[in-house]
N, C-alpha and C positions, 0 to 999 in steps of 0.2 A: 265355418262357412254356414250361413243360415239357410234353412229350407227354402225361404223365399227367393234367395239368389238362384238356386237350382230351378225352381219353378219359373222364375222370370226368364232364365236362360232357355229352359225347355220351350216356353211359349214363344220366345223370340226366334227360335230356330224352326218354327212350324213349317215354313216354306221349304227349307232344306230337308227337314224330316219327311215331308210329303214327297219330295222329289226322289228320295232314297227308298222309303218304305213301300210305296205303291209298286214300283218295279220288282222289289224283293217279294212282295206278296204274290205277284204274278208268276215269278220264277218258282216259288215253293208252294203254290196253291194246291198242288195235287199230291202232297206228301211223297214226292218222288225221291229216289236215291240221290245222294250228292255225287254227281259224276263230273268229269272234266268239262263237259259241255256247259253244264249248269254253272260251274265255277268260272268259266270264261265269260259267260253272260253276266254273272254277278260282278266280276272284276270290271267289266266295261261300265256297268251301272255306277259302281262306286267311284271310279275314276272320273266319269262324266259328272258326277255329283260333287266333284272337286274335293274329295276326301283326302287325296294325296296318295302317293305311291307307297310310302312306308306303311301307313295305316291300312291301305287296301291289301297290301301283301300279307300283313299280319292276320287280317280277317280271313283272307282266302286260305292261308295256311291252317288256321284253326278249323275251318270248314273242311279242308282236305283231310285233316286228322279224323274228324267225325266220319267222313266218307270212307276212309280206310278201315274203320271199325264196322262198316256196314250200316251205320245209322241212317235213318231217314228223318228229315226235318219238314215240318209244315211251316207256313209263313210265320206264325208266332214264335216257333222255336228258332228259326233263322234270324228273325229280328232280335230276339233275346240274346242269342249268341253274339251277334254283331254289336249290340249295346254293351255287353260285358267286355268284349274285346276293346271297344272304344274307351270304356271306363278304365281299363287296365293301361291303355296307352296314355290317356289324358291324366289319369290320377285325380286325386282330390286336392292336389297342391296348387296354390295360386302363386303367381309371380308378380311382385309389385312393378308398377311402371317405373322404368329407369329414367330418372329426371336428370336434366343437365346440371352441371356443377354450378352454373350461373344462369338465371332466367334470361330469356324464356326457354321452356322446354317445348320443342316442336315435334309433333307426331304427324307423320305423313302416312296416309292410307292409300294404297294402290290396288287395283284388281280389274278384272274384266267386267263388262257391262252386265247389270242385272243380278249382281251377287249380294246386294244388301249392304254395300259400303256406307252409303249415306245413313241408313238406319243404324248401323253399327256405330258410326261416328256420333250420332245423336245419343245413343245409349252410353258410350264412353264419356261424352261431354256431361251427361246427366250425373254419372258416377263421380266425375272429377269435381263438379259443382257441389254435390252433396258432401264431398270430402273437404270443402272449403277452398278449393283452388279457383283462381280466376281463369276463365276459359274464353278463347276467341276461336271461332270457326271461320275458315276461308274456303270458298269454292274454287276448285281448279278445273272441274269438269264443265266448262262453259259451253261446250257444244251440245250437250244433252238438254233437251227441252225441259225447262223448269228445274234444272239442277240447283241453281242458286236459291230459287224459291223454296225448294224442299229443305235445303239446309237452313234457310231463314225460319221456316216453321219449327224445325228442331231447336234452333237457337232460342226462339221465343218460348217454346215449351219448357226448356230446361233453365232458362234465365241466363243466357250468355250472349256476348256480342257476336255478330256475323259481319 
């Protein structure tokens, strides 16, 4: 995996990172002990950030272990521990896109409003085009203002049909 892949991924997740890191910095800003109240607040932040129950539970358990040893964490330490836990959960392994036995391969992306689906779709389309695949994008979110237009911008940017 090239370093540019990780730097692109990191930059692409800036909005999510900010939504998670700022509240963590607020929680751990005073180098306070890791107590149950702090863990409950952090758990709410992580779940609201759409990190998922399994990842959130693993992170909370790691922090709980630190707390049981009487450790204190500042914001940087808490963020570093969370990053390490996410790396261990996600690993460095990539999984190739499972393609249909016979074309076309259809990838459907669903999720709640404002979570970056269209941007992610654009980035996936870009990757697939670079790999030599023929890509077509289709907008299904026709109720959101400018949804089709945003997808069209991505299609033009990466060189695929919309």
